[in-house]
C-alpha positions as YAML, in Angstrom:
chain: A
units: angstrom
residues:
- id: 1
  name: MET
  ca: [-79.54, 39.96, -67.60]
- id: 2
  name: THR
  ca: [-82.24, 40.70, -70.23]
- id: 3
  name: PRO
  ca: [-81.71, 44.02, -72.92]
- id: 4
  name: GLY
  ca: [-82.68, 47.03, -71.94]
- id: 5
  name: THR
  ca: [-82.52, 50.72, -73.37]
- id: 6
  name: VAL
  ca: [-79.20, 51.88, -74.32]
- id: 7
  name: LEU
  ca: [-78.50, 56.15, -75.42]
- id: 8
  name: ILE
  ca: [-75.44, 55.97, -78.43]
- id: 9
  name: ALA
  ca: [-73.99, 59.36, -78.49]
- id: 10
  name: GLY
  ca: [-72.00, 59.52, -81.52]
- id: 11
  name: THR
  ca: [-73.22, 57.08, -83.65]
- id: 12
  name: SER
  ca: [-71.80, 58.75, -87.09]
- id: 13
  name: GLY
  ca: [-68.56, 58.29, -85.30]
- id: 14
  name: ASN
  ca: [-66.19, 55.19, -85.90]
- id: 15
  name: PHE
  ca: [-67.19, 52.97, -82.38]
- id: 16
  name: GLY
  ca: [-70.85, 54.58, -82.08]
- id: 17
  name: ARG
  ca: [-71.79, 53.47, -84.91]
- id: 18
  name: HIS
  ca: [-70.60, 49.96, -84.72]
- id: 19
  name: ALA
  ca: [-71.84, 50.37, -80.80]
- id: 20
  name: ALA
  ca: [-75.66, 51.13, -82.52]
- id: 21
  name: ARG
  ca: [-75.90, 47.86, -84.66]
- id: 22
  name: ALA
  ca: [-74.21, 45.67, -82.17]
- id: 23
  name: PHE
  ca: [-77.18, 46.48, -79.56]
- id: 24
  name: ALA
  ca: [-79.83, 46.41, -81.62]
- id: 25
  name: ALA
  ca: [-78.28, 43.06, -83.00]
- id: 26
  name: ALA
  ca: [-78.88, 42.06, -79.23]
- id: 27
  name: GLY
  ca: [-82.29, 43.08, -78.66]
- id: 28
  name: TRP
  ca: [-81.89, 46.33, -77.14]
- id: 29
  name: THR
  ca: [-83.82, 49.58, -77.78]
- id: 30
  name: VAL
  ca: [-81.32, 52.14, -79.12]
- id: 31
  name: ARG
  ca: [-82.00, 55.80, -79.00]
- id: 32
  name: ARG
  ca: [-79.44, 57.93, -80.81]
- id: 33
  name: TYR
  ca: [-78.40, 61.12, -79.20]
- id: 34
  name: HIS
  ca: [-78.73, 64.27, -81.59]
- id: 35
  name: ARG
  ca: [-75.82, 66.82, -81.16]
- id: 36
  name: GLY
  ca: [-77.10, 69.92, -79.58]
- id: 37
  name: THR
  ca: [-80.14, 68.56, -77.45]
- id: 38
  name: ASP
  ca: [-80.20, 67.74, -74.25]
- id: 39
  name: MET
  ca: [-78.82, 64.47, -73.42]
- id: 40
  name: GLY
  ca: [-80.04, 64.51, -70.16]
- id: 41
  name: ALA
  ca: [-83.51, 64.47, -71.24]
- id: 42
  name: ALA
  ca: [-82.49, 61.84, -74.14]
- id: 43
  name: ALA
  ca: [-81.15, 59.60, -71.40]
- id: 44
  name: GLU
  ca: [-84.04, 59.28, -69.18]
- id: 45
  name: GLY
  ca: [-85.12, 56.17, -68.51]
- id: 46
  name: CYS
  ca: [-82.02, 54.45, -70.41]
- id: 47
  name: ASP
  ca: [-80.17, 51.39, -68.55]
- id: 48
  name: VAL
  ca: [-77.25, 52.59, -70.39]
- id: 49
  name: ILE
  ca: [-75.38, 55.30, -72.10]
- id: 50
  name: VAL
  ca: [-72.56, 54.65, -74.60]
- id: 51
  name: ASN
  ca: [-69.87, 57.85, -74.91]
- id: 52
  name: GLY
  ca: [-69.46, 57.52, -78.76]
- id: 53
  name: LEU
  ca: [-68.54, 61.05, -79.31]
- id: 54
  name: ASN
  ca: [-64.92, 62.08, -79.91]
- id: 55
  name: PRO
  ca: [-63.81, 65.22, -82.05]
- id: 56
  name: PRO
  ca: [-62.79, 63.93, -85.38]
- id: 57
  name: MET
  ca: [-58.97, 63.87, -86.75]
- id: 58
  name: TYR
  ca: [-58.13, 65.09, -82.81]
- id: 59
  name: HIS
  ca: [-59.48, 68.41, -83.60]
- id: 60
  name: ASN
  ca: [-58.91, 70.63, -80.09]
- id: 61
  name: TRP
  ca: [-58.62, 67.95, -77.85]
- id: 62
  name: PRO
  ca: [-58.00, 69.81, -74.90]
- id: 63
  name: VAL
  ca: [-60.83, 71.81, -74.59]
- id: 64
  name: LEU
  ca: [-63.43, 69.64, -76.28]
- id: 65
  name: ILE
  ca: [-62.44, 66.30, -74.36]
- id: 66
  name: PRO
  ca: [-63.23, 67.70, -71.03]
- id: 67
  name: ARG
  ca: [-66.42, 69.34, -72.18]
- id: 68
  name: ILE
  ca: [-67.80, 65.66, -73.79]
- id: 69
  name: THR
  ca: [-66.95, 64.13, -70.68]
- id: 70
  name: ALA
  ca: [-68.99, 66.66, -68.42]
- id: 71
  name: GLN
  ca: [-71.38, 66.05, -70.40]
- id: 72
  name: VAL
  ca: [-71.94, 62.24, -70.60]
- id: 73
  name: ILE
  ca: [-71.44, 62.53, -66.90]
- id: 74
  name: ALA
  ca: [-74.38, 64.89, -66.09]
- id: 75
  name: ALA
  ca: [-76.74, 63.17, -68.16]
- id: 76
  name: ALA
  ca: [-75.67, 59.49, -66.64]
- id: 77
  name: ARG
  ca: [-76.28, 61.70, -62.90]
- id: 78
  name: SER
  ca: [-79.90, 62.43, -63.66]
- id: 79
  name: SER
  ca: [-80.74, 59.28, -65.36]
- id: 80
  name: GLY
  ca: [-78.88, 56.55, -63.26]
- id: 81
  name: ALA
  ca: [-77.68, 54.82, -66.74]
- id: 82
  name: THR
  ca: [-74.53, 52.87, -66.40]
- id: 83
  name: LEU
  ca: [-71.76, 54.79, -68.74]
- id: 84
  name: LEU
  ca: [-69.62, 52.86, -71.12]
- id: 85
  name: VAL
  ca: [-66.78, 54.71, -72.65]
- id: 86
  name: PRO
  ca: [-64.34, 53.35, -74.77]
- id: 87
  name: GLY
  ca: [-60.37, 53.79, -73.79]
- id: 88
  name: THR
  ca: [-57.43, 54.27, -75.71]
- id: 89
  name: VAL
  ca: [-53.77, 52.97, -74.92]
- id: 90
  name: TYR
  ca: [-52.44, 56.56, -75.06]
- id: 91
  name: VAL
  ca: [-52.56, 56.44, -71.42]
- id: 92
  name: TYR
  ca: [-50.03, 54.37, -71.55]
- id: 93
  name: GLY
  ca: [-47.18, 56.47, -72.94]
- id: 94
  name: ASP
  ca: [-44.00, 54.75, -74.03]
- id: 95
  name: THR
  ca: [-44.24, 51.59, -71.47]
- id: 96
  name: PRO
  ca: [-43.29, 48.75, -72.89]
- id: 97
  name: GLY
  ca: [-46.21, 46.31, -73.32]
- id: 98
  name: PRO
  ca: [-48.09, 43.89, -72.20]
- id: 99
  name: TRP
  ca: [-50.53, 46.62, -70.95]
- id: 100
  name: HIS
  ca: [-52.39, 45.31, -68.42]
- id: 101
  name: GLU
  ca: [-55.50, 47.53, -66.48]
- id: 102
  name: GLU
  ca: [-53.16, 48.02, -63.60]
- id: 103
  name: THR
  ca: [-50.11, 49.35, -66.03]
- id: 104
  name: PRO
  ca: [-49.47, 52.79, -64.66]
- id: 105
  name: HIS
  ca: [-50.42, 55.77, -66.83]
- id: 106
  name: ARG
  ca: [-47.18, 57.42, -68.54]
- id: 107
  name: PHE
  ca: [-47.80, 61.29, -70.08]
- id: 108
  name: THR
  ca: [-45.42, 60.94, -73.55]
- id: 109
  name: ALA
  ca: [-47.52, 63.03, -75.42]
- id: 110
  name: ARG
  ca: [-50.55, 65.54, -74.62]
- id: 111
  name: LYS
  ca: [-52.74, 63.29, -75.73]
- id: 112
  name: SER
  ca: [-52.15, 60.62, -73.14]
- id: 113
  name: ARG
  ca: [-52.32, 63.61, -70.51]
- id: 114
  name: ILE
  ca: [-55.91, 64.26, -72.00]
- id: 115
  name: ARG
  ca: [-57.04, 61.09, -72.01]
- id: 116
  name: SER
  ca: [-55.81, 59.97, -68.49]
- id: 117
  name: GLU
  ca: [-57.55, 63.06, -67.15]
- id: 118
  name: MET
  ca: [-60.69, 62.29, -68.98]
- id: 119
  name: GLU
  ca: [-60.47, 58.79, -67.48]
- id: 120
  name: ALA
  ca: [-59.99, 60.17, -64.28]
- id: 121
  name: ALA
  ca: [-62.93, 62.28, -64.08]
- id: 122
  name: TYR
  ca: [-64.78, 59.03, -64.65]
- id: 123
  name: ARG
  ca: [-63.44, 57.75, -61.55]
- id: 124
  name: ARG
  ca: [-64.40, 60.81, -59.36]
- id: 125
  name: ALA
  ca: [-68.42, 60.97, -60.79]
- id: 126
  name: VAL
  ca: [-68.13, 57.19, -59.48]
- id: 127
  name: ASP
  ca: [-66.27, 58.18, -55.96]
- id: 128
  name: GLU
  ca: [-68.39, 61.23, -55.44]
- id: 129
  name: ASP
  ca: [-71.25, 60.54, -56.92]
- id: 130
  name: GLY
  ca: [-72.27, 56.82, -57.48]
- id: 131
  name: LEU
  ca: [-71.96, 56.41, -60.88]
- id: 132
  name: ARG
  ca: [-71.45, 53.22, -62.55]
- id: 133
  name: VAL
  ca: [-68.73, 53.24, -65.39]
- id: 134
  name: ILE
  ca: [-67.25, 50.63, -67.78]
- id: 135
  name: LEU
  ca: [-64.36, 51.35, -69.35]
- id: 136
  name: LEU
  ca: [-63.34, 49.20, -72.42]
- id: 137
  name: ARG
  ca: [-59.95, 49.64, -73.75]
- id: 138
  name: GLY
  ca: [-59.05, 48.72, -77.26]
- id: 139
  name: GLY
  ca: [-56.32, 49.10, -79.56]
- id: 140
  name: ASP
  ca: [-55.77, 51.23, -82.93]
- id: 141
  name: PHE
  ca: [-59.04, 50.67, -84.61]
- id: 142
  name: LEU
  ca: [-59.59, 48.43, -87.42]
- id: 143
  name: ASP
  ca: [-62.48, 49.26, -89.89]
- id: 144
  name: PRO
  ca: [-62.25, 47.91, -93.50]
- id: 145
  name: GLY
  ca: [-62.77, 50.82, -96.06]
- id: 146
  name: ASN
  ca: [-63.13, 53.55, -93.28]
- id: 147
  name: PRO
  ca: [-60.87, 56.49, -94.25]
- id: 148
  name: GLY
  ca: [-61.08, 57.44, -90.38]
- id: 149
  name: THR
  ca: [-58.69, 54.64, -89.57]
- id: 150
  name: LEU
  ca: [-54.91, 55.19, -89.54]
- id: 151
  name: LEU
  ca: [-54.72, 51.55, -91.45]
- id: 152
  name: ASP
  ca: [-56.68, 52.79, -93.91]
- id: 153
  name: MET
  ca: [-56.13, 56.47, -93.83]
- id: 154
  name: LEU
  ca: [-52.35, 55.58, -94.29]
- id: 155
  name: VAL
  ca: [-50.95, 52.03, -94.21]
- id: 156
  name: LEU
  ca: [-53.45, 50.81, -97.28]
- id: 157
  name: ARG
  ca: [-54.31, 54.14, -98.97]
- id: 158
  name: ARG
  ca: [-52.60, 53.11, -102.12]
- id: 159
  name: ILE
  ca: [-53.23, 48.78, -101.74]
- id: 160
  name: ALA
  ca: [-55.40, 49.19, -105.20]
- id: 161
  name: ARG
  ca: [-51.93, 49.93, -106.59]
- id: 162
  name: GLY
  ca: [-49.89, 47.26, -104.94]
- id: 163
  name: LYS
  ca: [-47.96, 49.42, -102.58]
- id: 164
  name: MET
  ca: [-47.92, 49.74, -98.25]
- id: 165
  name: MET
  ca: [-46.97, 52.13, -96.21]
- id: 166
  name: ALA
  ca: [-44.90, 51.67, -93.01]
- id: 167
  name: THR
  ca: [-45.81, 54.28, -91.03]
- id: 168
  name: GLY
  ca: [-42.92, 53.22, -88.12]
- id: 169
  name: THR
  ca: [-41.03, 49.77, -87.46]
- id: 170
  name: PRO
  ca: [-42.21, 47.20, -90.11]
- id: 171
  name: THR
  ca: [-41.34, 44.38, -87.85]
- id: 172
  name: ALA
  ca: [-42.72, 46.09, -84.56]
- id: 173
  name: PRO
  ca: [-45.99, 44.42, -83.05]
- id: 174
  name: ARG
  ca: [-49.16, 46.75, -82.22]
- id: 175
  name: ALA
  ca: [-52.70, 46.47, -80.85]
- id: 176
  name: TYR
  ca: [-55.42, 46.80, -82.47]
- id: 177
  name: ALA
  ca: [-59.59, 46.34, -81.94]
- id: 178
  name: TYR
  ca: [-61.52, 45.54, -84.95]
- id: 179
  name: LEU
  ca: [-64.19, 47.71, -84.34]
- id: 180
  name: PRO
  ca: [-67.61, 44.99, -84.57]
- id: 181
  name: ASP
  ca: [-65.63, 42.84, -82.22]
- id: 182
  name: MET
  ca: [-65.23, 45.98, -79.63]
- id: 183
  name: ALA
  ca: [-69.11, 46.88, -80.63]
- id: 184
  name: ARG
  ca: [-69.74, 42.99, -79.24]
- id: 185
  name: ALA
  ca: [-67.44, 43.22, -76.21]
- id: 186
  name: ALA
  ca: [-69.29, 46.37, -74.93]
- id: 187
  name: VAL
  ca: [-73.01, 44.59, -75.33]
- id: 188
  name: ALA
  ca: [-71.44, 41.69, -73.52]
- id: 189
  name: LEU
  ca: [-70.25, 43.95, -70.56]
- id: 190
  name: ALA
  ca: [-72.77, 46.60, -70.44]
- id: 191
  name: GLU
  ca: [-75.46, 42.94, -70.09]
- id: 192
  name: ARG
  ca: [-73.44, 41.99, -66.63]
- id: 193
  name: ARG
  ca: [-73.31, 45.43, -65.75]
- id: 194
  name: ALA
  ca: [-74.48, 44.51, -62.23]
- id: 195
  name: ALA
  ca: [-72.15, 41.93, -61.69]
- id: 196
  name: LEU
  ca: [-69.38, 44.63, -62.65]
- id: 197
  name: ALA
  ca: [-67.43, 46.81, -60.24]
- id: 198
  name: PRO
  ca: [-69.13, 50.53, -59.89]
- id: 199
  name: PHE
  ca: [-65.80, 51.29, -62.08]
- id: 200
  name: GLU
  ca: [-64.32, 48.76, -64.21]
- id: 201
  name: GLU
  ca: [-61.51, 48.93, -66.88]
- id: 202
  name: VAL
  ca: [-61.46, 45.98, -69.12]
- id: 203
  name: ASN
  ca: [-58.60, 45.96, -71.98]
- id: 204
  name: MET
  ca: [-59.51, 43.94, -74.43]
- id: 205
  name: PRO
  ca: [-56.41, 42.32, -76.31]
- id: 206
  name: GLY
  ca: [-58.17, 42.21, -79.84]
- id: 207
  name: LEU
  ca: [-55.15, 41.45, -82.46]
- id: 208
  name: THR
  ca: [-51.90, 42.30, -82.48]
- id: 209
  name: PHE
  ca: [-49.88, 42.51, -85.46]
- id: 210
  name: SER
  ca: [-46.99, 43.95, -87.29]
- id: 211
  name: ILE
  ca: [-46.94, 45.82, -90.95]
- id: 212
  name: GLU
  ca: [-44.92, 43.04, -91.68]
- id: 213
  name: ASP
  ca: [-47.33, 40.03, -90.60]
- id: 214
  name: LEU
  ca: [-50.22, 42.52, -92.52]
- id: 215
  name: ARG
  ca: [-48.11, 42.23, -95.66]
- id: 216
  name: ALA
  ca: [-47.56, 38.55, -95.62]
- id: 217
  name: GLU
  ca: [-51.14, 38.17, -94.99]
- id: 218
  name: ILE
  ca: [-52.27, 40.23, -97.50]
- id: 219
  name: ALA
  ca: [-49.53, 38.03, -100.00]
- id: 220
  name: ALA
  ca: [-50.95, 34.82, -99.10]
- id: 221
  name: GLN
  ca: [-54.42, 36.07, -100.07]
- id: 222
  name: THR
  ca: [-53.57, 37.50, -103.26]
- id: 223
  name: GLY
  ca: [-50.33, 36.01, -104.36]
- id: 224
  name: ARG
  ca: [-48.29, 39.27, -104.72]
- id: 225
  name: ARG
  ca: [-46.49, 40.65, -101.85]
- id: 226
  name: PRO
  ca: [-47.03, 44.40, -102.13]
- id: 227
  name: ALA
  ca: [-44.31, 46.86, -102.22]
- id: 228
  name: LEU
  ca: [-43.34, 48.42, -98.70]
- id: 229
  name: ALA
  ca: [-42.45, 52.01, -98.56]
- id: 230
  name: ARG
  ca: [-41.76, 54.48, -95.59]
- id: 231
  name: PHE
  ca: [-44.28, 56.94, -94.41]
- id: 232
  name: PRO
  ca: [-43.06, 60.54, -95.21]
- id: 233
  name: TRP
  ca: [-43.11, 61.59, -91.48]
- id: 234
  name: LEU
  ca: [-40.75, 64.90, -92.89]
- id: 235
  name: LEU
  ca: [-44.06, 65.84, -94.75]
- id: 236
  name: LEU
  ca: [-46.04, 66.33, -92.05]
- id: 237
  name: ARG
  ca: [-43.00, 68.21, -89.94]
- id: 238
  name: LEU
  ca: [-43.05, 70.43, -91.98]
- id: 239
  name: ALA
  ca: [-46.83, 70.91, -92.50]
- id: 240
  name: ALA
  ca: [-47.38, 71.09, -88.61]
- id: 241
  name: PRO
  ca: [-47.34, 74.67, -88.40]
- id: 242
  name: PHE
  ca: [-50.06, 74.87, -90.36]
- id: 243
  name: HIS
  ca: [-52.23, 71.88, -90.31]
- id: 244
  name: GLU
  ca: [-53.95, 70.53, -87.05]
- id: 245
  name: LEU
  ca: [-53.77, 66.69, -88.38]
- id: 246
  name: SER
  ca: [-50.28, 66.70, -89.15]
- id: 247
  name: ARG
  ca: [-49.04, 68.02, -85.62]
- id: 248
  name: GLU
  ca: [-51.52, 65.70, -84.06]
- id: 249
  name: LEU
  ca: [-50.23, 62.33, -86.03]
- id: 250
  name: LEU
  ca: [-46.29, 63.05, -85.60]
- id: 251
  name: GLU
  ca: [-46.91, 63.75, -81.80]
- id: 252
  name: MET
  ca: [-48.50, 59.85, -81.61]
- id: 253
  name: ARG
  ca: [-45.60, 58.92, -83.92]
- id: 254
  name: TYR
  ca: [-43.96, 56.47, -81.16]
- id: 255
  name: LEU
  ca: [-46.74, 54.01, -81.12]
- id: 256
  name: HIS
  ca: [-45.61, 53.23, -84.35]
- id: 257
  name: ASP
  ca: [-42.22, 51.93, -83.48]
- id: 258
  name: LEU
  ca: [-42.77, 51.07, -80.45]
- id: 259
  name: PRO
  ca: [-43.75, 47.27, -79.75]
- id: 260
  name: HIS
  ca: [-46.62, 46.53, -77.30]
- id: 261
  name: ARG
  ca: [-49.81, 44.40, -76.78]
- id: 262
  name: MET
  ca: [-52.97, 44.32, -74.70]
- id: 263
  name: ALA
  ca: [-53.35, 41.68, -72.15]
- id: 264
  name: GLY
  ca: [-56.29, 39.98, -71.98]
- id: 265
  name: ASP
  ca: [-56.57, 38.22, -69.26]
- id: 266
  name: LYS
  ca: [-59.28, 40.12, -67.11]
- id: 267
  name: PHE
  ca: [-61.42, 40.19, -70.35]
- id: 268
  name: HIS
  ca: [-61.49, 36.78, -70.92]
- id: 269
  name: ARG
  ca: [-62.28, 36.44, -67.35]
- id: 270
  name: LEU
  ca: [-65.13, 38.49, -67.73]
- id: 271
  name: LEU
  ca: [-65.97, 37.39, -71.01]
- id: 272
  name: PRO
  ca: [-65.20, 33.53, -71.44]
- id: 273
  name: GLY
  ca: [-65.31, 32.19, -75.02]
- id: 274
  name: PHE
  ca: [-65.64, 35.72, -76.62]
- id: 275
  name: ALA
  ca: [-64.02, 34.99, -79.93]
- id: 276
  name: ALA
  ca: [-62.19, 37.58, -81.84]
- id: 277
  name: THR
  ca: [-62.16, 38.39, -85.75]
- id: 278
  name: PRO
  ca: [-59.32, 36.56, -87.40]
- id: 279
  name: LEU
  ca: [-56.66, 39.08, -89.06]
- id: 280
  name: SER
  ca: [-56.92, 36.74, -92.37]
- id: 281
  name: ARG
  ca: [-60.90, 37.90, -92.26]
- id: 282
  name: ILE
  ca: [-60.25, 41.27, -91.84]
- id: 283
  name: VAL
  ca: [-57.77, 41.17, -94.50]
- id: 284
  name: THR
  ca: [-60.17, 39.68, -96.96]
- id: 285
  name: GLU
  ca: [-62.79, 42.38, -95.83]
- id: 286
  name: GLU
  ca: [-60.20, 45.61, -96.67]
- id: 287
  name: LEU
  ca: [-59.15, 44.16, -99.97]
- id: 288
  name: ALA
  ca: [-62.64, 43.80, -101.00]
- id: 289
  name: VAL
  ca: [-63.80, 47.32, -99.88]
- id: 290
  name: LEU
  ca: [-60.25, 49.08, -100.90]
- id: 291
  name: ALA
  ca: [-59.07, 47.01, -103.96]
- id: 292
  name: GLY
  ca: [-62.56, 45.46, -105.34]
- id: 293
  name: GLY
  ca: [-62.56, 46.92, -108.82]
- id: 294
  name: GLN
  ca: [-59.79, 49.26, -108.94]
- id: 295
  name: GLY
  ca: [-57.61, 46.62, -111.00]
- id: 296
  name: GLY
  ca: [-55.08, 46.12, -108.25]
- id: 297
  name: LEU
  ca: [-54.41, 43.92, -105.32]
- id: 298
  name: ARG
  ca: [-57.61, 41.30, -104.34]
- id: 299
  name: ALA
  ca: [-58.17, 37.96, -102.76]
- id: 300
  name: ALA
  ca: [-57.01, 35.01, -105.26]
...
């Protein structure tokens, strides 16, 4: 299918910013939605709407997520565009991985239920209104140098001083999605949208690694093994009554101890030959952004 026109909501956010770049690089006409304007009017004539809107730092999810969901569904309904939505692993709760598209949802936390209800709203819009929806689910975001990702905000914040923070069991493997890769996958799925089911849910395998795996890769590239400290969850618990982000991070703490990964059978069937960026390259990018010029760890 030839490139078309895409409206991207949330181009200043993590996923939306990379999606805008990837669609433009693939030859699409990219429109950027401006908050506070009529999304339905902005989507007129678009082939795809990417919902990259998300309240920053988990702010007021119970109110804002349903509001955003209703807004983008209404815009898709009026324009006839296919919706493309990034999904999270929160819906699986503490069910052991690997996580497939058929893995039942489990409400371990409030955010598990909120995201599951969001996905259910998209499914209803498909069944009742004839919308077409692509839900691309990824693990924890990787975006070198982005302080809005947990890896940069918590784990690697002090890497320039040769220190790492273990937010959970250091040997527990976790699922990650490198945002440039996830954005490329979104474009590829959008370009074959006519061949997909009306509601197509796709789990992106991405990368799976533990804190110790990350530590070993940093050591291999720099010749120095970072010191490893435990993240002070107790301080977050003390701050939680007064600090929203602390409360929200604590709720998802279980994911830092739960070994998990994303199954990629369907992903590779739909996008054969898709090559994920290796961890070694991502670590090189992280070191260049976070440690370069600060006298700390850097690639040898």
